[in-house]
C-alpha positions as CSV (number, residue, x, y, z in Angstrom):
1,X,90.1,97.6,18.7
2,X,89.9,94.9,16.2
3,X,93.0,93.2,17.5
4,X,91.4,93.2,21.0
5,X,88.3,91.6,19.4
6,X,90.4,89.0,17.7
7,X,92.2,88.3,20.8
8,X,88.9,87.8,22.7
9,X,87.7,85.5,20.0
10,X,90.9,83.5,20.1
11,X,90.7,83.3,24.0
12,X,87.2,82.0,23.9
13,X,88.0,79.4,21.2
14,X,91.0,78.2,23.5
15,X,88.7,77.9,26.5
16,X,86.1,76.1,24.5
17,X,88.7,73.6,23.3
18,X,89.9,73.2,26.9
19,X,86.4,72.3,28.0
20,X,86.2,69.9,25.1
21,X,89.5,68.1,26.2
22,X,88.3,67.9,29.8
23,X,84.9,66.4,28.5
24,X,87.0,64.0,26.4
25,X,89.3,62.9,29.4
26,X,86.1,62.4,31.5
27,X,84.7,60.2,28.6
28,X,87.9,58.4,28.5
29,X,87.9,57.7,32.2
30,X,84.4,56.6,32.0
31,X,85.1,54.2,29.0
32,X,88.2,52.9,30.9
33,X,86.2,52.3,33.9
34,X,83.3,50.5,31.8
35,X,86.1,48.4,30.0
36,X,87.5,47.3,33.5
37,X,84.1,46.5,34.6
38,X,83.5,44.4,31.4
39,X,86.9,42.5,31.6
40,X,86.0,41.8,35.4
41,X,82.8,40.3,34.4
42,X,84.4,38.3,31.5
43,X,87.0,37.0,33.9
44,X,84.2,36.0,36.3
45,X,82.3,34.1,33.4
46,X,85.7,32.5,32.4
47,X,86.4,31.3,36.0
48,X,82.8,29.8,36.1
49,X,83.2,28.3,32.7
50,X,86.6,26.8,34.0
51,X,84.8,25.5,36.9
52,X,82.1,24.0,34.7
53,X,84.7,22.4,32.7
54,X,86.6,20.8,35.5
55,X,83.3,19.4,36.8
56,X,82.4,18.3,33.3
57,X,85.9,16.6,33.1
58,X,84.9,14.8,36.3
59,X,81.6,13.7,35.0
60,X,83.3,12.4,31.9
61,X,85.7,10.3,34.0
62,X,82.7,8.8,35.8
63,X,80.8,8.3,32.6
64,X,83.8,6.7,30.9
65,X,84.2,4.3,34.0
66,X,80.5,3.3,33.8
67,X,80.7,2.9,30.0
68,X,83.7,0.6,30.4
69,X,81.7,-1.4,33.0
70,X,78.8,-1.4,30.6
71,X,80.8,-2.6,27.8
72,X,82.3,-5.3,30.0
73,X,78.8,-6.3,31.0
74,X,77.6,-6.4,27.3
75,X,80.7,-8.7,26.4
76,X,79.8,-11.1,29.3
77,X,76.2,-10.8,28.2
78,X,77.2,-11.7,24.7
79,X,79.1,-14.6,26.0
80,X,76.2,-15.8,27.9
81,X,73.9,-15.4,25.0
82,X,76.2,-17.4,22.8
83,X,76.4,-20.2,25.6
84,X,72.6,-20.1,25.8
85,X,72.0,-20.3,22.1
86,X,74.5,-23.3,21.8
87,X,72.6,-24.8,24.7
88,X,69.3,-24.2,23.1
89,X,70.4,-25.5,19.8
90,X,71.7,-28.8,21.5
91,X,68.3,-29.0,23.2
92,X,66.6,-28.8,19.8
93,X,68.7,-31.4,18.5
94,X,68.2,-33.6,21.5
95,X,64.4,-33.1,21.1
96,X,64.4,-33.9,17.3
97,X,66.3,-36.9,18.1
98,X,63.9,-37.9,20.8
99,X,60.9,-37.3,18.7
100,X,62.4,-39.5,15.7
101,X,63.2,-42.2,18.1
102,X,59.5,-42.0,19.4
103,X,58.1,-42.1,15.8
104,X,60.4,-45.2,15.2
105,X,59.1,-47.0,18.3
106,X,55.6,-46.2,17.2
107,X,56.2,-47.6,13.8
108,X,57.7,-50.6,15.5
109,X,54.6,-50.9,17.7
110,X,51.6,-50.0,15.8
111,X,52.9,-49.8,11.9
112,X,52.4,-52.1,9.2
113,X,53.9,-55.6,9.6
114,X,56.5,-54.6,7.2
115,X,57.6,-51.6,9.5
116,X,57.6,-53.7,12.7
117,X,60.6,-55.4,14.1
118,X,60.2,-58.9,15.3
119,X,60.7,-57.5,18.8
120,X,61.9,-54.2,20.5
121,X,65.1,-56.0,21.8
122,X,68.4,-54.5,21.1
123,X,70.8,-56.3,19.1
124,X,74.4,-55.0,18.6
125,X,75.1,-53.3,15.6
126,X,77.3,-54.9,13.0
127,X,80.1,-53.5,11.1
128,X,79.3,-54.9,7.8
129,X,82.7,-53.9,6.3
130,X,84.9,-55.3,8.9
131,X,82.5,-58.5,8.9
132,X,83.1,-58.8,5.0
133,X,86.8,-58.6,5.5
134,X,87.0,-60.9,8.4
135,X,84.8,-63.8,6.9
136,X,86.3,-67.0,6.7
137,X,83.4,-69.2,5.7
138,X,82.5,-70.3,9.2
139,X,79.0,-69.8,10.6
140,X,78.6,-66.4,12.4
141,X,78.6,-66.4,16.2
142,X,74.9,-66.6,17.7
143,X,73.6,-63.7,20.0
144,X,73.3,-64.9,23.5
145,X,70.0,-64.7,25.4
146,X,71.6,-62.3,27.8
147,X,72.0,-59.6,25.3
148,X,68.2,-59.4,24.7
149,X,67.5,-57.1,27.4
150,X,63.9,-56.4,26.8
151,X,61.2,-56.4,29.6
152,X,58.9,-58.6,27.6
153,X,57.1,-62.1,28.1
154,X,58.7,-65.1,26.4
155,X,56.6,-67.0,24.0
156,X,57.7,-70.6,23.0
157,X,56.1,-73.4,21.3
158,X,56.1,-77.1,22.7
159,X,58.7,-78.1,20.3
160,X,60.9,-75.3,21.3
161,X,60.6,-75.6,25.0
162,X,63.1,-78.6,25.1
163,X,65.6,-76.9,23.0
164,X,68.4,-74.6,24.2
165,X,67.4,-71.8,21.6
166,X,66.6,-68.4,23.0
167,X,62.9,-67.7,23.4
168,X,61.1,-65.3,21.0
169,X,60.1,-62.2,22.9
170,X,56.6,-60.5,22.2
171,X,56.2,-56.9,23.4
172,X,53.1,-56.2,25.7
173,X,51.0,-53.3,26.1
174,X,50.7,-52.5,29.8
175,X,47.3,-51.6,31.3
176,X,45.4,-52.3,28.1
177,X,42.0,-51.9,29.5
178,X,42.5,-48.4,30.6
179,X,43.9,-47.1,27.3
180,X,41.7,-49.2,25.1
181,X,38.3,-47.2,25.9
182,X,37.1,-43.7,26.7
183,X,33.4,-42.9,27.4
184,X,32.6,-39.5,28.7
185,X,28.9,-40.4,29.7
186,X,29.3,-42.6,32.8
187,X,26.3,-43.6,35.1
188,X,27.1,-44.8,38.5
189,X,24.8,-47.7,40.1
190,X,25.3,-47.6,43.7
191,X,24.7,-50.5,46.1
192,X,22.2,-50.4,49.0
193,X,23.9,-51.7,51.8
194,X,20.8,-51.9,54.0
195,X,20.0,-55.2,52.4
196,X,23.2,-57.1,53.3
197,X,22.3,-60.6,55.1
198,X,22.8,-60.5,58.9
199,X,25.3,-63.4,58.6
200,X,27.7,-61.4,56.3
201,X,29.9,-58.5,56.4
202,X,31.4,-56.1,53.9
203,X,35.1,-56.6,53.2
204,X,35.6,-54.8,49.9
205,X,33.9,-52.7,47.0
206,X,34.5,-53.7,43.5
207,X,33.2,-52.2,40.3
208,X,31.7,-54.2,37.3
209,X,31.5,-52.4,34.0
210,X,28.9,-52.5,31.4
211,X,29.1,-50.6,28.0
212,X,25.5,-50.1,26.8
213,X,24.5,-48.4,23.5
214,X,21.1,-46.5,24.3
215,X,20.2,-45.3,21.0
216,X,16.5,-44.9,20.6
217,X,13.9,-42.3,19.5
218,X,11.2,-41.4,22.1
219,X,8.1,-39.6,21.6
220,X,7.2,-37.1,24.3
221,X,3.7,-36.3,24.7
222,X,2.9,-33.2,27.0
223,X,-0.4,-32.7,28.6
224,X,-1.2,-29.0,28.1
225,X,-4.1,-27.3,30.0
226,X,-5.8,-24.8,28.0
227,X,-6.5,-21.8,30.4
228,X,-8.8,-18.7,29.9
229,X,-8.2,-15.6,32.3
230,X,-10.6,-13.0,33.3
231,X,-10.0,-10.9,30.1
232,X,-10.7,-13.7,28.0
233,X,-7.2,-14.6,26.8
234,X,-6.3,-18.3,26.2
235,X,-3.1,-19.7,27.1
236,X,-1.4,-23.0,27.6
237,X,-0.4,-24.3,31.2
238,X,2.0,-27.2,31.9
239,X,3.4,-28.4,35.3
240,X,5.1,-31.9,35.7
241,X,3.3,-34.0,38.1
242,X,6.6,-35.8,38.9
243,X,9.6,-34.0,40.5
244,X,12.2,-35.9,38.4
245,X,10.5,-34.8,35.1
246,X,12.8,-32.1,33.8
247,X,11.4,-31.9,30.2
248,X,9.2,-29.1,29.3
249,X,7.1,-28.5,26.0
250,X,8.6,-25.7,23.5
251,X,12.1,-26.2,24.7
252,X,15.1,-27.2,22.8
253,X,13.1,-27.0,19.5
254,X,12.6,-24.5,16.8
255,X,9.4,-22.7,17.0
256,X,6.5,-24.5,15.1
257,X,8.7,-28.0,14.8
258,X,8.3,-30.9,16.8
259,X,11.6,-32.3,16.6
260,X,14.6,-32.0,19.1
261,X,17.3,-30.0,18.2
262,X,19.9,-32.8,19.1
263,X,18.2,-35.2,16.9
264,X,18.3,-32.8,13.9
265,X,22.1,-32.4,14.6
266,X,22.6,-36.2,14.5
267,X,20.8,-36.4,11.2
268,X,22.9,-33.6,9.7
269,X,26.1,-35.4,10.9
270,X,25.0,-38.9,9.7
271,X,24.3,-37.4,6.2
272,X,27.1,-35.1,5.8
273,X,30.0,-36.3,8.1
274,X,29.3,-40.1,7.6
275,X,27.9,-39.6,4.1
276,X,24.7,-41.6,4.6
277,X,21.9,-40.9,2.4
278,X,18.7,-39.5,4.0
279,X,16.7,-42.6,3.2
280,X,19.3,-44.7,5.0
281,X,19.2,-42.2,8.1
282,X,15.4,-42.7,8.0
283,X,15.6,-46.4,7.8
284,X,17.7,-46.4,11.1
285,X,14.9,-45.0,12.8
286,X,12.9,-47.9,12.0
287,X,15.4,-50.0,13.9
288,X,14.1,-48.4,17.1
289,X,10.4,-48.5,16.1
290,X,10.2,-44.9,14.9
291,X,8.7,-44.4,11.3
292,X,9.2,-40.9,9.7
293,X,8.5,-39.8,6.1
294,X,11.7,-38.7,4.1
295,X,9.9,-35.7,2.9
296,X,9.0,-34.7,6.4
297,X,12.6,-35.1,7.7
298,X,14.0,-33.3,4.7
299,X,11.7,-30.3,5.1
300,X,12.9,-30.1,8.9
301,X,16.4,-30.4,8.0
302,X,16.3,-27.6,5.4
303,X,14.4,-25.4,8.0
304,X,17.2,-25.9,10.5
305,X,19.9,-25.3,7.9
306,X,18.4,-21.9,7.4
307,X,19.2,-21.1,10.9
308,X,22.9,-22.3,10.5
309,X,23.1,-20.1,7.3
310,X,23.6,-17.1,9.4
311,X,27.1,-18.3,10.1
312,X,28.0,-18.4,6.4
313,X,29.1,-14.8,6.1
314,X,31.2,-14.7,9.3
315,X,32.8,-18.0,8.3
316,X,33.7,-16.5,5.0
317,X,35.1,-13.4,6.5
318,X,37.5,-15.2,8.7
319,X,38.6,-17.4,5.9
320,X,39.6,-14.4,3.6
321,X,41.4,-12.5,6.4
322,X,44.1,-10.5,5.0
323,X,47.6,-12.0,4.8
324,X,46.3,-15.6,5.0
325,X,47.7,-18.6,3.2
326,X,44.7,-20.5,1.5
327,X,44.7,-23.9,-0.3
328,X,41.8,-24.1,-3.0
329,X,40.5,-27.0,-5.0
330,X,37.2,-28.1,-6.6
331,X,35.3,-31.2,-7.5
332,X,32.0,-32.2,-9.1
333,X,28.7,-33.5,-8.0
334,X,25.5,-34.2,-9.5
335,X,22.7,-31.4,-9.0
336,X,18.9,-31.8,-10.0
337,X,18.1,-28.7,-12.2
338,X,15.1,-27.6,-14.4
339,X,15.7,-27.7,-18.2
340,X,13.8,-24.9,-19.6
341,X,14.1,-26.1,-23.2
342,X,12.5,-29.7,-22.4
343,X,10.4,-28.5,-19.5
344,X,11.8,-31.4,-17.4
345,X,14.1,-32.0,-14.4
346,X,17.5,-33.6,-15.2
347,X,20.8,-34.1,-13.5
348,X,23.9,-32.2,-14.5
349,X,27.6,-32.0,-13.3
350,X,28.0,-29.1,-11.1
351,X,31.2,-27.9,-9.3
352,X,31.9,-27.3,-5.7
353,X,35.1,-25.3,-4.4
354,X,36.8,-26.1,-1.2
355,X,39.1,-23.6,0.4
356,X,41.0,-24.1,3.6
357,X,42.8,-21.8,5.9
358,X,45.0,-23.9,8.1
359,X,46.5,-21.1,10.2
360,X,42.9,-19.7,11.4
361,X,41.6,-23.4,11.4
362,X,38.5,-22.6,8.8
363,X,37.3,-24.5,5.9
364,X,34.9,-23.4,3.4
365,X,33.0,-24.9,0.7
366,X,31.6,-22.7,-2.0
367,X,28.6,-23.5,-4.4
368,X,27.8,-20.7,-6.9
369,X,25.4,-22.0,-9.4
370,X,27.7,-24.9,-9.8
371,X,30.2,-23.0,-11.7
372,X,34.0,-23.0,-11.8
373,X,34.5,-20.2,-14.0
374,X,36.7,-17.2,-13.5
375,X,33.7,-15.0,-12.7
376,X,33.1,-17.0,-9.5
377,X,36.7,-16.7,-8.5
378,X,37.1,-13.2,-9.2
379,X,33.9,-12.5,-7.1
380,X,34.8,-14.6,-4.3
381,X,38.5,-13.5,-3.9
382,X,37.7,-10.0,-4.7
383,X,38.8,-8.5,-1.3
384,X,41.4,-11.1,-0.5
385,X,45.1,-10.1,-0.2
386,X,47.5,-13.1,0.8
387,X,48.9,-16.3,-0.7
388,X,47.0,-19.3,-2.3
389,X,48.0,-22.7,-3.3
390,X,46.2,-24.3,-6.3
391,X,46.7,-26.7,-9.1
392,X,47.3,-25.6,-12.8
393,X,43.6,-24.9,-13.6
394,X,43.7,-21.9,-15.9
395,X,41.1,-19.9,-13.8
396,X,43.6,-19.8,-10.9
397,X,46.0,-18.2,-13.1
398,X,44.0,-14.9,-13.1
399,X,46.1,-14.6,-9.7
400,X,49.1,-14.3,-11.8
401,X,47.8,-12.1,-14.6
402,X,45.2,-9.7,-13.2
403,X,45.3,-9.7,-9.4
404,X,47.9,-7.8,-7.4
405,X,48.3,-8.7,-3.8
406,X,47.8,-12.4,-4.2
407,X,50.7,-14.7,-4.6
408,X,50.0,-18.2,-6.2
409,X,51.8,-21.4,-5.3
410,X,51.7,-24.5,-7.5
411,X,51.3,-28.2,-6.6
412,X,54.0,-30.6,-7.0
413,X,51.7,-33.4,-6.5
414,X,49.8,-32.7,-9.7
415,X,53.2,-32.6,-11.6
416,X,54.2,-36.0,-10.0
417,X,50.9,-37.6,-10.9
418,X,51.2,-36.7,-14.6
419,X,54.6,-38.3,-14.7
420,X,53.3,-41.4,-12.8
421,X,50.5,-41.7,-15.7
422,X,53.3,-41.3,-18.3
423,X,55.5,-44.1,-17.1
424,X,54.4,-46.6,-19.6
425,X,54.8,-44.0,-22.4
426,X,58.6,-42.8,-21.7
427,X,61.1,-44.3,-19.5
428,X,62.4,-40.8,-18.6
429,X,59.4,-40.5,-16.2
430,X,61.4,-42.5,-13.6
431,X,64.1,-40.0,-13.1
432,X,61.7,-37.1,-12.7
433,X,59.7,-39.2,-10.3
434,X,62.8,-40.0,-8.4
435,X,63.8,-36.3,-8.0
436,X,60.3,-35.2,-7.0
437,X,60.5,-38.2,-4.5
438,X,63.7,-36.5,-3.1
439,X,61.9,-33.1,-2.7
440,X,59.2,-35.0,-0.7
441,X,61.7,-36.6,1.7
442,X,63.2,-33.3,2.7
443,X,59.6,-32.1,3.3
444,X,59.0,-35.2,5.5
445,X,62.3,-34.7,7.4
446,X,61.2,-31.0,8.2
447,X,58.1,-32.3,9.7
448,X,59.8,-35.0,11.7
449,X,62.2,-32.5,13.2
450,X,59.5,-29.8,13.9
451,X,61.3,-27.1,12.1
452,X,60.2,-23.5,12.4
453,X,59.1,-21.7,9.1
454,X,62.6,-19.9,9.2
455,X,64.3,-23.2,9.4
456,X,62.2,-24.9,6.6
457,X,63.3,-22.0,4.3
458,X,66.8,-22.7,5.2
459,X,66.6,-26.3,4.8
460,X,64.8,-25.9,1.5
461,X,67.3,-23.6,0.1
462,X,70.3,-25.7,1.0
463,X,68.7,-29.2,-0.1
464,X,65.6,-28.5,-2.4
465,X,67.0,-25.8,-4.7
466,X,69.8,-28.0,-6.2
467,X,67.1,-30.7,-6.8
468,X,65.0,-28.2,-8.4
469,X,67.8,-27.0,-10.6
470,X,68.5,-30.4,-11.7
471,X,64.9,-31.1,-12.5
472,X,64.6,-28.0,-14.6
473,X,67.9,-28.8,-16.4
474,X,66.2,-32.1,-17.3
475,X,62.8,-30.8,-18.3
476,X,63.7,-27.7,-20.2
477,X,65.5,-29.2,-23.1
478,X,62.8,-31.7,-23.6
479,X,60.2,-28.9,-23.5
480,X,62.3,-27.1,-26.3
481,X,62.8,-30.1,-28.4
482,X,59.0,-31.4,-28.4
483,X,57.7,-27.8,-29.2
484,X,55.0,-28.4,-31.8
485,X,54.9,-32.0,-31.4
486,X,51.9,-34.0,-31.0
487,X,51.4,-34.5,-27.3
488,X,51.4,-37.9,-25.6
489,X,51.1,-38.5,-21.9
490,X,54.8,-37.7,-21.3
491,X,54.9,-34.5,-23.4
492,X,51.8,-33.4,-21.5
493,X,53.4,-33.8,-18.2
494,X,56.6,-32.0,-19.3
495,X,54.6,-29.0,-20.7
496,X,52.5,-28.8,-17.4
497,X,55.6,-28.7,-15.3
498,X,57.3,-26.2,-17.3
499,X,54.3,-23.9,-17.3
500,X,53.8,-24.3,-13.8
501,X,57.5,-24.2,-12.9
502,X,57.5,-20.5,-11.3
503,X,54.5,-21.3,-9.1
504,X,55.7,-24.7,-7.9
505,X,59.1,-23.5,-7.0
506,X,57.7,-20.5,-4.9
507,X,57.4,-22.7,-1.7
508,X,61.2,-22.8,-1.3
509,X,61.2,-19.2,-0.1
510,X,58.0,-19.4,2.2
511,X,58.1,-21.5,5.3
512,X,54.4,-21.3,5.7
513,X,54.0,-22.9,2.1
514,X,53.6,-26.4,1.4
515,X,55.2,-28.3,-1.5
516,X,51.5,-29.4,-2.8
517,X,47.9,-28.7,-2.6
518,X,47.0,-32.0,-0.7
519,X,45.6,-29.8,2.1
520,X,42.9,-28.8,-0.2
521,X,42.7,-32.2,-2.1
522,X,41.8,-34.0,1.3
523,X,38.9,-31.6,1.8
524,X,37.2,-33.0,-1.3
525,X,36.9,-36.5,0.5
526,X,33.5,-36.0,2.1
527,X,32.1,-34.6,-1.2
528,X,33.3,-37.5,-3.2
529,X,31.8,-40.0,-0.5
530,X,28.7,-38.3,-0.6
531,X,28.6,-38.4,-4.4
532,X,29.0,-42.3,-4.3
533,X,26.5,-42.8,-1.4
534,X,23.5,-40.3,-1.8
535,X,24.4,-39.6,-5.5
536,X,23.1,-36.1,-6.1
537,X,21.6,-33.0,-4.5
538,X,17.9,-32.5,-5.3
539,X,18.3,-28.7,-6.1
540,X,20.4,-25.7,-6.2
541,X,19.4,-24.7,-2.9
542,X,20.1,-28.2,-1.4
543,X,23.6,-27.9,-3.0
544,X,24.1,-24.6,-1.3
545,X,22.8,-26.3,2.2
546,X,25.3,-29.1,1.5
547,X,28.4,-26.8,1.2
548,X,27.4,-25.0,4.5
549,X,27.2,-28.1,6.5
550,X,30.4,-29.4,5.0
551,X,32.0,-26.2,5.9
552,X,30.8,-26.2,9.4
553,X,31.7,-30.1,10.0
554,X,35.2,-29.6,8.5
555,X,35.9,-26.5,10.6
556,X,34.9,-28.2,13.6
557,X,37.1,-31.2,12.9
558,X,40.0,-28.8,12.5
559,X,39.3,-27.1,15.8
560,X,38.8,-30.6,17.7
561,X,35.2,-30.2,18.1
562,X,32.5,-32.8,18.0
563,X,30.3,-31.7,15.1
564,X,27.1,-33.1,16.6
565,X,27.5,-31.3,19.9
566,X,28.6,-28.1,18.2
567,X,25.7,-28.1,15.8
568,X,23.2,-28.7,18.4
569,X,24.7,-26.0,20.9
570,X,24.7,-23.5,18.1
571,X,21.2,-24.2,17.0
572,X,20.0,-23.8,20.6
573,X,21.8,-20.3,20.9
574,X,20.3,-19.2,17.3
575,X,16.8,-20.2,18.4
576,X,17.3,-18.4,21.8
577,X,17.9,-15.1,19.7
578,X,21.8,-15.0,19.8
579,X,23.1,-12.4,17.2
580,X,26.9,-12.4,17.7
581,X,27.6,-15.0,15.1
582,X,31.1,-14.4,14.9
583,X,31.4,-15.9,18.6
584,X,29.5,-18.8,17.4
585,X,32.1,-20.0,15.0
586,X,34.1,-23.2,15.7
587,X,37.5,-21.5,16.0
588,X,36.1,-19.0,18.6
589,X,34.1,-21.7,20.7
590,X,37.4,-23.7,20.7
591,X,39.5,-21.0,22.3
């Protein structure tokens, strides 16, 4: 019995194992089927990838062909660019040569007598070396008259007319009358043909020209009617009784003042542009039977300058534009001030600064209580970042020591001037002046050939740096040897040059920089002329007004504007209520 149970158990186990084997076989078949399906999908994907690779290979071949064509086009473009660059360089050289020839012809025509040639005839150039070698003591051959091919009029004296010598040719200016005068205000006076006599007929029309200076002061009196309306309000009424009368009361004047704006503009220009004293301006009115009090004219001028003072802040903001290149200098003037200790007025020497921005065509004159201290410079240039050219005055050296963002350039003209003063003290000044003159010849050459900023830098590095190195090797040993010596004019000049050396050499690496500060020095000319003619300013406020009008007039001249017309037009706009002061500046009106 037990054996039968054991057998049954074994049989049942065998049957279960058979079932398990069958299940395993089914699983294996299923896995094989899945594997075959996976392999089939992988093969399909590989086929697709192969097709894509084939298409990519075709695309790569096309791209390679296009790239080779592009490279060939680039090579051709580079060749064309090289040809164009060489052609442009030739054109630049040709233009520079033509400009140089034009300047030469101008000097021959209009220069000083020492710069002119006796005529513009072309004489064959001589080979001095061959002529020297071939000289046998005989007289040189004369130049025939036919060689002098110049379209000019011969001029001969009576004694020369009978001789066989060649006539002396004098160049003539063609069409002199049309180029010698230019008048913008032209009045045409037409002829009434109805009055021609009956026995005559018109055959031609000719013009007879008359230049007439119509400078006068006219007093216009307007008859105003005082009207009262129903409500009792009183008003003025005016209507011209003649059709051609275009003037109207209260026009072209500052409210409360009975003087024309154009007349005020002319007074300002006479005083500040042509450096006439106010008394002399008033005396000119007497020539046309107009008598004014100087104090009355002065009060009217100051009132109109108060209107122009609205342009001061915009003018200063344009001047100090970030990244600008400025030129700065200062000079003196007499100003009437009150001495509290003595209780009297006295005249003291005060300073006025001149700052110019050539790139933006703006000039500015600064008067700050007549001081040229470091405090004034720090306050004025507080928000400025850029470059500035100055002389060696100690206040300007704050830009080197305490201010970042400002690069200071020195002035070679001041260095040269000190060695010129020392010529009678030490003969070594001659060599230094010669080297500085060579530097100036290089700058002149750059201006004549109209070089760009990059070309100026290249030219300076090639030609100016060796001269500066030679100058330094000449100055530095003298500076070291004379340290602690009593200073004469020559030693002072050497010390000034060595102390300013870094600043005066910076211009070499900046094509926008100049070799000297003459741009600012020339700004001081109107101030110096005024100092000689009207001697002084009557108050601190008058000195401030003077600096403002100088700024406006100099900016007008830089922008090619007539100061008298500009001032009159701007005053009219300011009186009419214009508030866009930036648009009224000379550089914006000139655009």
